[in-house]
N, C-alpha and C positions, 0 to 999 in steps of 0.2 A: 566221951568229949560231945558237946552239943553241936548243932548245925551251925553254919555261918550265918552272917549277917543277911537279912531279906529286905531291909527297907533303909532309906537314908536315916542316919542317926544312930543306927545299931553299931554295936561294936564289931569290928572284923575279928575273925577267928582263924588262926593258922591251921592248916591242914583240912580245911573245909572250903567249899564254894560260897563265895560271898556275893551278894547281889544288891543293887541300889538303883533307884529310878532317877538319881542325881549323879553329877560328876564327883570325883573325889579329888582333892587337892592337898598335896603335901608341901608345906612351906617351911624352909630353913631359916632360923632366926640367929642372929649373933648373940653370944654369951655376954653377961655383964662384964666379965673381965678376960682379956686376952683374946678376944674375937671368936670366931667359929673354929672348932677344933679340928675338923677333917676336911678333905678336899672333895667330897661327895655328900649328897643329900639322902640317897638310898643305895644300898648295896644288896645285891642278890648273888649268893655264892653257895658251893657245895663244900660240906665239911671235908677237910684234907683233899679237896680237888677231885675226890674219887667216890664213887657210890655203885654198888652192885645192883643190877636190875635183873628183872625176869627174862628180858630179851637182851641180845648181844648188840648193844649200842650205848652211847653216851647219853648224858643228861644236859639239855640245854639251860642256860641260866634265865632267859626271859623269852616268852612267846607273846607276840602282839598280832592282832588282826583287826583291820578296819572293816567297816561295813562294805557288802557288796552292792551293786547297782539294784535299785528297787523301782520297777516299772509301775507306775500308777495309772497310766492311760490317760486319755482325753487331754484337756489343756494342761494337766499337771506334768505330763510327760514322764521322765524317769529321774529319779533322784540319783545322782553320780555316786560312785564308790568312795569310801573314805580311806586314808592312809593307814598302814600298819604301825608307823612309827614317824613322828615329827619332832625334829631336835634342832635346836638353835645354840649356838655358842661359837667360840674362837673357831672350832671346827663343829659342823653340825652332828656328825656321827665319826667315831675313832674306833677303828678295829684292829686288833693284833692277833696273829697266829699264836698258839702257845709257846713256840720256840722263840718268838721275838720278844725281847724286853721292851718295856714301855720307855718312851723317850719323850719326857715332857717339853723339853726345849725345842724338840723337832715339831712337836704339835703346835706350839705357839708361833712357830716360824712358818709353817705351811698355811693354815687358816684356809680350809676349803670346806665345801658341803659334806664331802665324804673324805675321809683319810683312811687308807688301808695300808697297814704294814705287814709284809711278809718277811721271808728270809731269802738266801741265795737260792734255795731249792722250792720254795714255796710262793705263790703270787700274793700280792698286797690286795688286788682287787680282782674277782672273777665274776665274769657275767655270761650268761647263756640265754638265748631266746632267738626269735626271727633275726634281730640284731642283738649281738651279744652285749655291746656297749654303745649307747647313743649319747653324743655330746654336741651342744650348741653353744656358739658364743653368745654373750649377753646381748648383741644387737641382731641375731639372726631370728626370724620368725620360723616357727615349727612347720615341717612340711612332711605330713604323714605319708602322701602318695610316694615321696622320694624314699622315706624309710622302708616302705613296703616293696620297692621296685625290685629287690633281690636281697636274699639272705646274706648278711655280712657279719663277721666277727665284731668289727668297729665300723662305726659311722660318725663322721664329723662334719658339721656344717656351720659355716661362719661367713660373716661379711667380708673377712679377710681370707686366711688359709684354713681350708677345712682340717687338714691333719699335717702336723709338722713334726719332724723327728731329728734328734741331733745325737750323735754317738761317736765314741772314738773309733769304732769299728764299722762305720756305716750309719747313715742317718735314717733311712728307711729301707727295709729289706723285704721283698716279696717273693714268695715260692709257690709253684704249682707243678704237678706232675703232668697234667694233660692240657693246660692252657697257658696264657701269658702269666708271667711273674709279676709284672707291674703294668698297669693300664692307665694311660692318661687320655683325657678327652676334652676338647674345647671347640666352641663353635667359631669363634673370631681370633683366637691366638693358637699358638703351637700346643699340641696335645701333651707334650713332654718336653721340659726345659731343664738342661744340664749347664752348670757354669763351674768353672775352676780357675783359681789365679794362676796356677803353676802347672796344671795338667790338662788332659782332654775333658771337654765339657760333658761328653757322653762317651761311654765305654761300652762296647758289645762284645760278646764273647760266645760263640756258638757256631752252627753250620747253617747259614753264614753268621758272621759276627754281628752285621747290621743289615737289616732287610727293609727297604722303603718300598711302599706300594702307592702309586698316584692313581687314584679313581679317574675313570674317564680319560681325558687328555691331559690330565695334571701330570707333573714330573715324579718320578720315583725318588729323587733325591735333588736338593738345592744347597749349593755351596757358594758362599760369599766370603771375601776378605776385604779388610780395609787396605792393605797395601801388598800383601804376599800373594802367592798362587792360591786359588780357590780350592785346589785339590792336590794332595801329595800321596803318591805310592811310594812306599819305603821299599827299595829294591833289596832282593835277596842276594846273599853272595853266590857266586857262580863262576865256573872256569870260563876262560875266554871263550866267546861264542864261535870263533874260528876266523878265517880270513874274510876280508870284505872285498867287494867288487861292484862294479856298476850293474845295474838291473833295471828293467823296464816293467813297472807294475801294470797289470791289466786293470782298466777302469770300466765301470758301467757306462755304456754310451747313453748320452742325453742329448737329443737333438729334436727337430721338428717332427720326424717320425717316431721317435722313442721318448716319450715325456719323462721317463725316470720313475722310481719308486713313488708310492703314495705316502708323502711325508707331510706333516701338518702345515697348512697354510698360515696359521697363525703362531708359527714357531717364534721362539726368543733368541736372540743372539747368544751364543755360548752353549746351546743345547746340545747334547751328544746322544745319539741313539744308534742302535744296532738292528740289522734286519737279517732274516734268515729265509731264503727262498726254499721251494719245495724240494730241491735236491739236497738241503742241508747245508749250503754254502752261506756263510755269515759275512755281511759287509758293514762297515762303520761310516757314520754320516754326522756332519757338523753343520750347525746353523750358523751362517756367516753374516746374516742380516735379519734385523727384526721385521716382522709383518707390519704394514702400515696401510697405505693406500693400494699397495701392490702385495701379493703374497710373499711370505718368508722365503729367503734364499738358502739352499742347502748345497753342501759340497761334499763329496765322497772323500774319505781319508784313505789314501792309498798306501798299501803295505808291501813289504817285500815278498820273496817267494815262500810257499808253504812248505812245511816239513813235519815229520811225524815226532809226536812227543816221546821222550825216553826217560823221564824222571819217575 
């Protein structure tokens, strides 16, 4: 068998390397009667879908490779790299794993740049890199410094919501062994927002279930309510605590000689805080008046006698 084509206009030869200094275009034309016969222009396949090789691996149907960057220097700069494959259609590229049957109605319904179909055990689309998958909404400008900030499996950036999930068994799930499961960050709004029509907006389970940390003088937690109590502590069932009787609790003396503990001058009415002295004794304090032209006013919440825990 002779060599393949060397120049534009030569016949292509199968089983050989063919070269040309000009592009090659294959155009499908409709038949005179009955229209075009098949639903493809070019098909590349393996006989019987199997072929034995000298090495233990399969055979790919098509390999494509675009140009790499070409630095020319000077005012010409660098010629950017080219793509391996550019496809345009109802879907730009459609891919199926072997175990997934083709679904043409599904292809017409989706219409995406890339459509990947897997099975219950195999992914439809798999990406690996510094970021495995990067997605931008049509109105968002690309931000390469944001992409490179940390290695992530999925990155989403949008003029609206970056990543949105909806599922019958949870919308978005995050897992980690040594750090946070889900992180939310915002400069001007809450870092994490939860909302439910008939249940809790946010549920936490752990030790503790929910942990709030206020930097500096900020509150560790803030609770508001339109008409009900700002906070509810669900009581545990317990035996009767025992007989009741009058008692006189001990209060921290606050007068001209004893100014009391150092509580915030700019406190807000409703704030609740605990203090622990060097001996380990803990006291409870409540802000009864906002700060204004005068410092905030605080009062100690007096408790009954102490006893040893037995549970």
